[in-house]
DSSP file (Angstrom, degrees, kcal/mol; ACC not computed):
  #  RESIDUE AA STRUCTURE BP1 BP2  ACC     N-H-->O    O-->H-N    N-H-->O    O-->H-N    TCO  KAPPA ALPHA  PHI   PSI    X-CA   Y-CA   Z-CA
    1    1 A M              0   0    0      0, 0.0     2,-0.1     0, 0.0     0, 0.0   0.000 360.0 360.0 360.0 135.0  108.1  -39.4  -16.9
    2    2 A F        -     0   0    0      4,-0.1     2,-0.2     2,-0.1     0, 0.0  -0.359 360.0-136.8 -64.9 140.7  108.9  -36.0  -18.3
    3    3 A E     >  -     0   0    0      1,-0.1     4,-2.2    -2,-0.1     5,-0.2  -0.624  28.1-110.2 -85.5 159.3  109.6  -33.2  -15.9
    4    4 A A  H  > S+     0   0    0     -2,-0.2     4,-2.0     1,-0.2     5,-0.2   0.805 117.9  53.9 -65.8 -28.7  108.0  -29.8  -16.8
    5    5 A H  H  > S+     0   0    0      2,-0.2     4,-2.4     1,-0.2    -1,-0.2   0.923 109.0  47.4 -63.5 -47.9  111.5  -28.3  -17.6
    6    6 A S  H  > S+     0   0    0      2,-0.2     4,-2.6     1,-0.2    -2,-0.2   0.891 111.2  49.9 -68.6 -41.9  112.3  -31.1  -19.9
    7    7 A L  H  X S+     0   0    0     -4,-2.2     4,-2.5     2,-0.2     5,-0.2   0.935 110.6  50.9 -55.9 -50.0  108.9  -30.9  -21.8
    8    8 A I  H  X S+     0   0    0     -4,-2.0     4,-2.8     1,-0.2    -2,-0.2   0.916 110.2  49.8 -58.4 -45.1  109.3  -27.1  -22.2
    9    9 A T  H  X S+     0   0    0     -4,-2.4     4,-2.7     2,-0.2     5,-0.2   0.935 111.7  47.5 -61.9 -41.7  112.8  -27.6  -23.6
   10   10 A V  H  X S+     0   0    0     -4,-2.6     4,-2.3     1,-0.2    -2,-0.2   0.923 114.1  47.2 -67.3 -37.4  111.6  -30.3  -26.1
   11   11 A L  H  X S+     0   0    0     -4,-2.5     4,-2.2     2,-0.2    -1,-0.2   0.873 113.0  49.9 -67.0 -40.5  108.7  -28.0  -27.2
   12   12 A F  H  X S+     0   0    0     -4,-2.8     4,-2.3    -5,-0.2     5,-0.2   0.935 113.3  44.7 -68.4 -44.7  111.0  -25.0  -27.5
   13   13 A V  H  X S+     0   0    0     -4,-2.7     4,-2.9     2,-0.2     5,-0.3   0.933 113.2  50.7 -60.6 -46.3  113.6  -26.9  -29.6
   14   14 A G  H  X S+     0   0    0     -4,-2.3     4,-2.3    -5,-0.2     5,-0.2   0.891 112.4  46.8 -57.0 -43.8  110.9  -28.4  -31.8
   15   15 A L  H  X S+     0   0    0     -4,-2.2     4,-2.2     2,-0.2    -2,-0.2   0.917 114.7  47.2 -69.8 -43.6  109.3  -24.9  -32.4
   16   16 A V  H  X S+     0   0    0     -4,-2.3     4,-2.6     2,-0.2     5,-0.2   0.934 113.5  46.4 -66.8 -49.9  112.6  -23.3  -33.2
   17   17 A A  H  X S+     0   0    0     -4,-2.9     4,-2.0    -5,-0.2    -2,-0.2   0.876 113.0  49.3 -59.0 -40.4  113.6  -26.0  -35.5
   18   18 A G  H  X S+     0   0    0     -4,-2.3     4,-1.9    -5,-0.3    -2,-0.2   0.877 111.1  51.0 -67.9 -37.7  110.3  -26.1  -37.3
   19   19 A W  H  X S+     0   0    0     -4,-2.2     4,-2.2    -5,-0.2    -2,-0.2   0.956 111.2  46.6 -63.6 -47.4  110.5  -22.3  -37.6
   20   20 A L  H  X S+     0   0    0     -4,-2.6     4,-2.1     1,-0.2    -2,-0.2   0.858 111.2  52.4 -61.1 -34.7  114.0  -22.4  -39.1
   21   21 A A  H  X S+     0   0    0     -4,-2.0     4,-3.2     1,-0.2     5,-0.4   0.900 106.9  53.5 -72.0 -36.3  113.0  -25.2  -41.4
   22   22 A S  H  X S+     0   0    0     -4,-1.9     4,-2.1     2,-0.2    -2,-0.2   0.845 108.0  49.9 -64.3 -37.1  110.1  -23.1  -42.5
   23   23 A L  H  < S+     0   0    0     -4,-2.2    -2,-0.2     2,-0.2    -1,-0.2   0.934 116.5  41.9 -63.0 -43.4  112.5  -20.2  -43.3
   24   24 A I  H  < S+     0   0    0     -4,-2.1    -2,-0.2     1,-0.2    -3,-0.2   0.887 131.5  22.4 -70.1 -42.2  114.7  -22.6  -45.3
   25   25 A M  H  < S-     0   0    0     -4,-3.2    -3,-0.2     1,-0.2    -2,-0.2   0.554 108.3-114.6-110.4  -9.6  111.9  -24.5  -47.1
   26   26 A G     <  +     0   0    0     -4,-2.1    -1,-0.2    -5,-0.4     2,-0.1  -0.201  69.2  80.2  95.7 163.8  108.9  -22.1  -47.0
   27   27 A G        +     0   0    0     -4,-0.1     2,-0.3    -2,-0.1    -1,-0.2  -0.433  44.8 169.5  93.5-173.0  105.6  -22.5  -45.3
   28   28 A G        +     0   0    0     -2,-0.1     2,-0.1    -7,-0.0     4,-0.1  -0.974  19.4 157.6 157.5-165.0  104.9  -22.0  -41.7
   29   29 A G     >  -     0   0    0     -2,-0.3     4,-3.0     3,-0.1     5,-0.2  -0.135  53.2-101.1 117.8 144.0  102.2  -21.7  -39.0
   30   30 A L  H  > S+     0   0    0      1,-0.2     4,-2.4     2,-0.2     5,-0.2   0.953 119.0  40.4 -63.0 -51.7  102.8  -22.2  -35.3
   31   31 A I  H  > S+     0   0    0      1,-0.2     4,-2.1     2,-0.2    -1,-0.2   0.869 116.6  50.3 -74.1 -31.6  101.3  -25.7  -34.9
   32   32 A R  H  > S+     0   0    0      2,-0.2     4,-3.1     1,-0.2     5,-0.2   0.927 110.6  50.0 -67.1 -42.4  102.9  -26.9  -38.2
   33   33 A D  H  X S+     0   0    0     -4,-3.0     4,-2.5     1,-0.2    -2,-0.2   0.918 112.1  47.4 -57.7 -40.8  106.2  -25.6  -37.2
   34   34 A L  H  X S+     0   0    0     -4,-2.4     4,-2.0    -5,-0.2    -2,-0.2   0.918 113.9  46.9 -70.7 -41.6  106.0  -27.3  -33.9
   35   35 A V  H  X S+     0   0    0     -4,-2.1     4,-2.6     2,-0.2     5,-0.2   0.936 114.8  46.1 -57.9 -53.1  104.9  -30.6  -35.4
   36   36 A T  H  X S+     0   0    0     -4,-3.1     4,-2.2     1,-0.2    -2,-0.2   0.863 113.5  49.7 -63.4 -34.9  107.6  -30.5  -38.1
   37   37 A G  H  X S+     0   0    0     -4,-2.5     4,-1.4    -5,-0.2    -1,-0.2   0.871 110.0  49.4 -66.6 -40.7  110.2  -29.6  -35.6
   38   38 A L  H  X S+     0   0    0     -4,-2.0     4,-1.2     2,-0.2    -2,-0.2   0.886 117.2  41.6 -65.9 -44.8  109.3  -32.4  -33.1
   39   39 A I  H  X S+     0   0    0     -4,-2.6     4,-2.2     1,-0.2    -2,-0.2   0.873 112.6  56.0 -73.8 -31.0  109.3  -35.0  -36.0
   40   40 A G  H  X S+     0   0    0     -4,-2.2     4,-3.3    -5,-0.2     5,-0.2   0.805 100.0  59.9 -62.5 -32.5  112.4  -33.4  -37.3
   41   41 A A  H  X S+     0   0    0     -4,-1.4     4,-1.9     2,-0.2    -1,-0.2   0.926 108.4  42.7 -61.6 -46.7  114.1  -33.9  -34.1
   42   42 A F  H  X S+     0   0    0     -4,-1.2     4,-2.3     2,-0.2    -2,-0.2   0.941 118.5  44.2 -59.5 -48.5  113.6  -37.6  -34.3
   43   43 A V  H  X S+     0   0    0     -4,-2.2     4,-2.3     1,-0.2    -2,-0.2   0.934 113.5  50.1 -69.2 -43.0  114.6  -37.8  -37.9
   44   44 A G  H  X S+     0   0    0     -4,-3.3     4,-2.6     1,-0.2     5,-0.3   0.815 110.2  50.9 -66.5 -31.7  117.6  -35.5  -37.5
   45   45 A S  H  X>S+     0   0    0     -4,-1.9     4,-2.5    -5,-0.2     5,-0.5   0.915 109.6  50.5 -68.2 -44.6  118.8  -37.6  -34.5
   46   46 A L  H  X5S+     0   0    0     -4,-2.3     4,-1.7    -5,-0.2    -2,-0.2   0.906 114.5  45.1 -59.4 -41.2  118.5  -40.7  -36.6
   47   47 A I  H  X5S+     0   0    0     -4,-2.3     4,-1.6     3,-0.2     6,-0.3   0.964 118.5  39.3 -68.8 -50.7  120.5  -39.1  -39.4
   48   48 A V  H  <>S+     0   0    0     -4,-2.6     5,-2.3     1,-0.2     4,-0.4   0.891 125.6  35.0 -71.0 -38.9  123.3  -37.6  -37.4
   49   49 A H  H  <5S+     0   0    0     -4,-2.5    -1,-0.2    -5,-0.3    -3,-0.2   0.817 115.3  55.2 -84.1 -32.2  123.7  -40.3  -34.9
   50   50 A G  H  <<S+     0   0    0     -4,-1.7    -2,-0.2    -5,-0.5    -3,-0.2   0.822 116.2  38.3 -70.4 -29.5  123.1  -43.2  -37.3
   51   51 A F  T  <5S-     0   0    0     -4,-1.6    -1,-0.2    -5,-0.2    -2,-0.2   0.523 109.4-125.3 -94.2  -9.8  125.8  -41.9  -39.7
   52   52 A G  T   5 +     0   0    0     -4,-0.4    -3,-0.2     1,-0.2    -4,-0.1   0.878  44.5 172.7  66.9  39.0  128.0  -40.9  -36.8
   53   53 A V      < -     0   0    0     -5,-2.3     2,-0.4    -6,-0.3    -1,-0.2  -0.735  24.8-139.7 -80.3 118.8  128.4  -37.3  -38.0
   54   54 A P        -     0   0    0      0, 0.0    -5,-0.0     0, 0.0    -1,-0.0  -0.650   9.4-152.3 -79.9 130.5  130.2  -35.3  -35.4
   55   55 A L        -     0   0    0     -2,-0.4     2,-1.8     2,-0.1     8,-0.0  -0.893  11.5-142.8 -98.8 119.9  129.0  -31.8  -34.8
   56   56 A P        +     0   0    0      0, 0.0     2,-0.5     0, 0.0    -1,-0.1  -0.161  63.0 121.3 -78.1  49.9  131.5  -29.3  -33.6
   57   57 A I        -     0   0    0     -2,-1.8    -2,-0.1     1,-0.1     6,-0.1  -0.960  40.4-174.6-112.4 114.7  128.9  -27.6  -31.4
   58   58 A H        +     0   0    0     -2,-0.5    -1,-0.1     4,-0.0    -3,-0.0   0.694  64.8  82.9 -87.6 -18.2  129.7  -27.5  -27.7
   59   59 A N     >  -     0   0    0      1,-0.2     4,-2.7     2,-0.0     5,-0.2  -0.761  68.3-153.8 -88.5 113.6  126.4  -26.1  -26.5
   60   60 A P  H  > S+     0   0    0      0, 0.0     4,-2.0     0, 0.0     5,-0.2   0.851  92.6  52.6 -61.5 -37.2  123.9  -29.0  -26.2
   61   61 A L  H  > S+     0   0    0      2,-0.2     4,-2.1     1,-0.2     5,-0.2   0.951 112.8  44.3 -63.1 -45.6  120.8  -26.8  -26.7
   62   62 A I  H  > S+     0   0    0      1,-0.2     4,-2.5     2,-0.2    -1,-0.2   0.894 112.4  52.1 -66.1 -39.2  122.2  -25.3  -29.9
   63   63 A A  H  X S+     0   0    0     -4,-2.7     4,-2.0     1,-0.2    -1,-0.2   0.857 109.7  50.5 -64.9 -34.4  123.3  -28.8  -31.1
   64   64 A D  H  X S+     0   0    0     -4,-2.0     4,-2.1    -5,-0.2    -2,-0.2   0.876 110.2  48.7 -69.7 -37.5  119.8  -30.1  -30.5
   65   65 A I  H  X S+     0   0    0     -4,-2.1     4,-2.6     2,-0.2    -2,-0.2   0.897 113.3  47.9 -72.5 -35.1  118.2  -27.2  -32.5
   66   66 A V  H  X S+     0   0    0     -4,-2.5     4,-2.2     2,-0.2    -2,-0.2   0.931 113.3  46.2 -70.2 -41.7  120.7  -27.8  -35.3
   67   67 A I  H  X S+     0   0    0     -4,-2.0     4,-2.3     1,-0.2     5,-0.2   0.942 114.8  48.0 -65.0 -49.4  120.1  -31.5  -35.4
   68   68 A S  H  X S+     0   0    0     -4,-2.1     4,-2.5     1,-0.2    -2,-0.2   0.878 109.4  52.6 -58.3 -42.2  116.3  -31.0  -35.2
   69   69 A T  H  X S+     0   0    0     -4,-2.6     4,-2.1     2,-0.2     5,-0.2   0.939 107.7  51.2 -67.1 -40.4  116.4  -28.4  -38.0
   70   70 A I  H  X S+     0   0    0     -4,-2.2     4,-1.9     1,-0.2    -2,-0.2   0.945 114.2  45.6 -59.9 -45.7  118.3  -30.8  -40.4
   71   71 A G  H  X S+     0   0    0     -4,-2.3     4,-2.8     1,-0.2    -1,-0.2   0.867 112.1  51.5 -67.2 -34.1  115.6  -33.5  -39.6
   72   72 A A  H  X S+     0   0    0     -4,-2.5     4,-2.2    -5,-0.2    -1,-0.2   0.843 108.3  49.5 -67.0 -35.4  112.9  -31.0  -40.1
   73   73 A V  H  X S+     0   0    0     -4,-2.1     4,-2.5     2,-0.2    -2,-0.2   0.856 111.9  49.1 -74.0 -36.3  114.2  -29.9  -43.4
   74   74 A V  H  X S+     0   0    0     -4,-1.9     4,-3.0    -5,-0.2     5,-0.3   0.966 110.6  51.6 -66.6 -48.5  114.5  -33.6  -44.6
   75   75 A V  H  X S+     0   0    0     -4,-2.8     4,-2.3     1,-0.2     5,-0.2   0.934 112.2  45.8 -56.6 -46.7  110.8  -34.2  -43.4
   76   76 A V  H  X S+     0   0    0     -4,-2.2     4,-2.0     2,-0.2    -1,-0.2   0.924 112.2  50.0 -63.4 -42.2  109.5  -31.2  -45.3
   77   77 A A  H  X S+     0   0    0     -4,-2.5     4,-2.0     1,-0.2    -2,-0.2   0.944 113.9  45.7 -61.3 -47.2  111.5  -32.2  -48.5
   78   78 A I  H  X S+     0   0    0     -4,-3.0     4,-2.4     1,-0.2    -1,-0.2   0.861 110.3  53.7 -59.9 -37.9  110.2  -35.7  -48.3
   79   79 A A  H  X S+     0   0    0     -4,-2.3     4,-2.0    -5,-0.3    -1,-0.2   0.852 109.3  49.1 -63.6 -37.8  106.6  -34.5  -47.6
   80   80 A R  H  < S+     0   0    0     -4,-2.0    -2,-0.2    -5,-0.2    -1,-0.2   0.864 110.2  51.0 -73.8 -34.0  106.8  -32.3  -50.7
   81   81 A I  H  < S+     0   0    0     -4,-2.0    -2,-0.2    -5,-0.2    -1,-0.2   0.936 114.3  43.9 -69.0 -41.1  108.1  -35.2  -52.9
   82   82 A V  H  <        0   0    0     -4,-2.4    -2,-0.2     1,-0.2    -1,-0.2   0.836 360.0 360.0 -73.5 -31.6  105.4  -37.5  -51.8
   83   83 A A     <        0   0    0     -4,-2.0    -1,-0.2    -5,-0.2    -2,-0.2   0.394 360.0 360.0 -72.9 360.0  102.6  -35.0  -52.1
């Protein structure tokens, strides 16, 4: 079960990643950014860890935000191609 601190951290990372993806790809909105960031966290983790790409970032929170943002950008790009 999630602890309150862990849940807040996940939501924060998702929101920041979604917001950064909206800056890169356009679009926005609080709920949309949060959902995009949370889905992007999963996709980004699959991409980075699946391909074994090392990130030279030593801060775990910043690394999570970068990975989630990569995933969120991919999610937005795929959604635009499909739509």
